[in-house]
C-alpha positions, 0 to 999 in steps of 0.5 A: 713807847711806855705807858704808866703813871708818873711816880716821881719827877726830879729837879733839873740837873745841870753839869759843869759842861752845860749839859742838862737832864731831868729824870722821871720814874714811870710805874708801868701798868701790868700784872707786876708794875715796874718803876722805870727811870726815864731821862729827858736830856737838854731841851727835852727836859722842858717837856716835863714842866706840864706834868705832875706826879700821878699823871697817866702818860705815854712816853716815846723812848730811845734805848741807849747803851755805853761801854765803860772801862774801869782803871783796873781794865774791867769793862762794864756796860750801861743802858739808858732810857731816853724820853723824847715825847710825852703825852697824857692818856 
């Protein structure tokens, strides 16, 4: 879980495959606040409709990672933070 204040909520993005996502930036509340980008995928993107920038929230998340190989054969790794539940605090 992450807690903080919503800094930004993006518009819904729809891709050619039909896949949809919406991103939210959450500013954590700690000595050195961090802006954390959280993705809400498919039907979970609707969860953000009830929230606005400035709301204090708690977000339940999953961490995901993936491997990608460039055309030159270089392997890179990427991480994503996926939100699946959000509530006001």
